[in-house]
PQR file of N, CA, C, O and H, with PARSE charges and radii, in Angstrom:
ATOM      1  N   UNK A   1     120.214   0.275  59.815 -0.4000 1.5000
ATOM      2  CA  UNK A   1     119.984   2.037  59.944 -0.0000 2.0000
ATOM      3  C   UNK A   1     121.080   2.893  59.636  0.5500 1.7000
ATOM      4  O   UNK A   1     121.138   3.980  59.061 -0.5500 1.4000
ATOM      5  N   UNK A   2     121.831   2.240  60.090 -0.4000 1.5000
ATOM      6  CA  UNK A   2     123.240   3.284  59.728 -0.0000 2.0000
ATOM      7  C   UNK A   2     123.427   3.612  58.292  0.5500 1.7000
ATOM      8  O   UNK A   2     123.651   4.744  57.862 -0.5500 1.4000
ATOM      9  H   UNK A   2     121.784   1.357  60.558  0.4000 1.0000
ATOM     10  N   UNK A   3     123.295   2.316  57.448 -0.4000 1.5000
ATOM     11  CA  UNK A   3     123.670   2.458  56.107 -0.0000 2.0000
ATOM     12  C   UNK A   3     122.865   3.202  55.398  0.5500 1.7000
ATOM     13  O   UNK A   3     123.310   3.798  54.418 -0.5500 1.4000
ATOM     14  H   UNK A   3     123.113   1.397  57.797  0.4000 1.0000
ATOM     15  N   UNK A   4     121.357   3.316  55.814 -0.4000 1.5000
ATOM     16  CA  UNK A   4     120.550   3.986  55.257 -0.0000 2.0000
ATOM     17  C   UNK A   4     120.651   5.635  55.240  0.5500 1.7000
ATOM     18  O   UNK A   4     120.528   6.475  54.348 -0.5500 1.4000
ATOM     19  H   UNK A   4     120.996   2.831  56.610  0.4000 1.0000
ATOM     20  N   UNK A   5     120.901   5.688  56.484 -0.4000 1.5000
ATOM     21  CA  UNK A   5     121.343   7.136  57.154 -0.0000 2.0000
ATOM     22  C   UNK A   5     122.649   7.706  56.274  0.5500 1.7000
ATOM     23  O   UNK A   5     122.728   8.895  55.965 -0.5500 1.4000
ATOM     24  H   UNK A   5     121.002   5.006  57.208  0.4000 1.0000
ATOM     25  N   UNK A   6     123.526   6.853  55.956 -0.4000 1.5000
ATOM     26  CA  UNK A   6     124.826   7.298  55.032 -0.0000 2.0000
ATOM     27  C   UNK A   6     124.411   7.490  53.973  0.5500 1.7000
ATOM     28  O   UNK A   6     124.533   8.625  53.512 -0.5500 1.4000
ATOM     29  H   UNK A   6     123.463   5.887  56.207  0.4000 1.0000
ATOM     30  N   UNK A   7     123.785   6.488  53.217 -0.4000 1.5000
ATOM     31  CA  UNK A   7     123.198   6.657  51.659 -0.0000 2.0000
ATOM     32  C   UNK A   7     122.476   8.095  51.807  0.5500 1.7000
ATOM     33  O   UNK A   7     123.034   8.863  51.023 -0.5500 1.4000
ATOM     34  H   UNK A   7     123.685   5.566  53.591  0.4000 1.0000
ATOM     35  N   UNK A   8     121.544   8.685  52.450 -0.4000 1.5000
ATOM     36  CA  UNK A   8     120.633   9.843  52.410 -0.0000 2.0000
ATOM     37  C   UNK A   8     121.762  11.236  52.745  0.5500 1.7000
ATOM     38  O   UNK A   8     121.763  12.419  52.405 -0.5500 1.4000
ATOM     39  H   UNK A   8     121.091   8.062  53.087  0.4000 1.0000
ATOM     40  N   UNK A   9     122.339  10.688  53.279 -0.4000 1.5000
ATOM     41  CA  UNK A   9     123.244  11.592  53.801 -0.0000 2.0000
ATOM     42  C   UNK A   9     124.258  11.995  52.417  0.5500 1.7000
ATOM     43  O   UNK A   9     124.185  13.102  51.883 -0.5500 1.4000
ATOM     44  H   UNK A   9     122.338   9.727  53.556  0.4000 1.0000
ATOM     45  N   UNK A  10     125.016  11.120  52.039 -0.4000 1.5000
ATOM     46  CA  UNK A  10     125.713  11.207  50.591 -0.0000 2.0000
ATOM     47  C   UNK A  10     124.762  11.768  49.151  0.5500 1.7000
ATOM     48  O   UNK A  10     125.218  12.390  48.191 -0.5500 1.4000
ATOM     49  H   UNK A  10     125.075  10.221  52.473  0.4000 1.0000
ATOM     50  N   UNK A  11     123.404  11.348  49.354 -0.4000 1.5000
ATOM     51  CA  UNK A  11     122.316  11.665  48.244 -0.0000 2.0000
ATOM     52  C   UNK A  11     122.317  13.529  48.936  0.5500 1.7000
ATOM     53  O   UNK A  11     122.812  14.195  48.027 -0.5500 1.4000
ATOM     54  H   UNK A  11     123.033  10.843  50.133  0.4000 1.0000
ATOM     55  N   UNK A  12     122.095  14.106  49.668 -0.4000 1.5000
ATOM     56  CA  UNK A  12     121.891  15.236  50.245 -0.0000 2.0000
ATOM     57  C   UNK A  12     123.374  16.135  49.771  0.5500 1.7000
ATOM     58  O   UNK A  12     123.549  17.263  49.311 -0.5500 1.4000
ATOM     59  H   UNK A  12     121.693  13.565  50.406  0.4000 1.0000
ATOM     60  N   UNK A  13     124.206  15.113  50.107 -0.4000 1.5000
ATOM     61  CA  UNK A  13     125.538  16.203  49.535 -0.0000 2.0000
ATOM     62  C   UNK A  13     125.927  16.366  48.110  0.5500 1.7000
ATOM     63  O   UNK A  13     126.482  17.294  47.521 -0.5500 1.4000
ATOM     64  H   UNK A  13     124.063  14.197  50.481  0.4000 1.0000
ATOM     65  N   UNK A  14     125.353  14.868  47.601 -0.4000 1.5000
ATOM     66  CA  UNK A  14     125.739  15.319  45.730 -0.0000 2.0000
ATOM     67  C   UNK A  14     124.388  16.451  45.221  0.5500 1.7000
ATOM     68  O   UNK A  14     124.421  17.050  44.146 -0.5500 1.4000
ATOM     69  H   UNK A  14     124.902  14.114  48.079  0.4000 1.0000
ATOM     70  N   UNK A  15     123.326  16.569  46.157 -0.4000 1.5000
ATOM     71  CA  UNK A  15     122.102  17.646  45.700 -0.0000 2.0000
ATOM     72  C   UNK A  15     122.760  18.944  45.924  0.5500 1.7000
ATOM     73  O   UNK A  15     122.885  19.892  45.148 -0.5500 1.4000
ATOM     74  H   UNK A  15     123.299  16.082  47.030  0.4000 1.0000
ATOM     75  N   UNK A  16     123.160  18.797  47.154 -0.4000 1.5000
ATOM     76  CA  UNK A  16     124.033  20.497  47.681 -0.0000 2.0000
ATOM     77  C   UNK A  16     124.957  20.928  46.342  0.5500 1.7000
ATOM     78  O   UNK A  16     124.922  22.047  45.831 -0.5500 1.4000
ATOM     79  H   UNK A  16     123.058  18.027  47.784  0.4000 1.0000
ATOM     80  N   UNK A  17     125.904  19.655  45.819 -0.4000 1.5000
ATOM     81  CA  UNK A  17     127.060  20.083  44.972 -0.0000 2.0000
ATOM     82  C   UNK A  17     126.147  20.461  43.678  0.5500 1.7000
ATOM     83  O   UNK A  17     126.513  21.406  42.979 -0.5500 1.4000
ATOM     84  H   UNK A  17     125.932  18.746  46.235  0.4000 1.0000
ATOM     85  N   UNK A  18     125.272  19.928  43.433 -0.4000 1.5000
ATOM     86  CA  UNK A  18     124.756  19.976  42.073 -0.0000 2.0000
ATOM     87  C   UNK A  18     123.884  21.431  42.151  0.5500 1.7000
ATOM     88  O   UNK A  18     123.620  22.062  41.128 -0.5500 1.4000
ATOM     89  H   UNK A  18     124.974  19.160  44.001  0.4000 1.0000
ATOM     90  N   UNK A  19     123.562  21.779  43.212 -0.4000 1.5000
ATOM     91  CA  UNK A  19     122.630  23.363  43.574 -0.0000 2.0000
ATOM     92  C   UNK A  19     124.058  24.418  43.343  0.5500 1.7000
ATOM     93  O   UNK A  19     123.974  25.527  42.814 -0.5500 1.4000
ATOM     94  H   UNK A  19     123.776  21.266  44.043  0.4000 1.0000
ATOM     95  N   UNK A  20     125.144  23.906  43.777 -0.4000 1.5000
ATOM     96  CA  UNK A  20     126.331  24.963  43.928 -0.0000 2.0000
ATOM     97  C   UNK A  20     126.488  25.115  42.405  0.5500 1.7000
ATOM     98  O   UNK A  20     126.220  26.195  41.878 -0.5500 1.4000
ATOM     99  H   UNK A  20     125.212  23.005  44.206  0.4000 1.0000
ATOM    100  N   UNK A  21     126.906  24.087  41.701 -0.4000 1.5000
ATOM    101  CA  UNK A  21     127.239  24.178  40.266 -0.0000 2.0000
ATOM    102  C   UNK A  21     125.916  24.985  39.623  0.5500 1.7000
ATOM    103  O   UNK A  21     125.870  25.231  38.418 -0.5500 1.4000
ATOM    104  H   UNK A  21     127.124  23.210  42.130  0.4000 1.0000
TER
END
């Protein structure tokens, strides 16, 4: 569960970074 949560968090962070661009 923790692994999936971390992966999801990273995906969201990447999406946020792309939105900033």
